N, C-alpha and C positions, 0 to 999 in steps of 0.2 A: 664875090657873089656866087651863089650856088643855084643850079637849075637841075631839073630832072625829078625823078620820083624816088622817095625813100620807101623801101619795101619793109613790111612788117608781117609777122605771122605769130601774133600773140595768142596764148592759150592760158586759161586758168588751170593750174596744176594742183592746187589744193584750195579748199574752202571750208571754213569753220563758221557756219552761219548761226550756230546756237551759243557761241561764246558770249560773254558779257560785252566784249568789243569784237564783233564778227571780223574775221581776217581772211583775206584771199591772197594767194601767191600766184603771180603771173610770170610766165616765161615767154620771151619773145626772141625771134631771130630778126635782127636788124640787117637789112641788105642795102649797101651803098653802091652796088654795081651800076645803077642807072643814074647816079648823081654825077654832076660835073662841076668842078670849081672853075670859075671864070675870072680872068684878070680884067678888072673894070676899066683899066686904061687902054688895053689893046683888044678887049673882047675875045681873047683867045683862051682855049681850054688849057688849064694847068694840070700837069701830071700829079697824081697822088704818089706818095712815097711807095716804093715797091714792097716794103715790109709791112705796109698797113693792110690788114685784112679787109676785104670788101663785105664780108658777112661776119657777124659776131652775135653771140648769145648775150641777152640782157635779161635781168630779172628784177622783180619788184614785189614787195610785200605791203599790202594795204590793209589798214584797219578802218572800220567804219567809225565815224565820229558823230557825236550828238551835240547839237547846238540849239537850245531852246526847243521850238516845236519842229524844226527841220533836222534831217539827217543826211549825210552824204559821205562819200568815200574820199 
């Protein structure tokens, strides 16, 4: 089980709104420093591997899709 907060700091780093399929690129800093993994049998906090970063960069590229009369990302 996991408890705590997952931190995010997402920003749109590029946007092409006039393309046939509008595209946005999003960069995020995912912060796991306030997350705890809990052993469900003992209810004790488990240590994360020491080589696992607590913060990491994540990215995503999204294209707008069109479906009938509605549109979404």
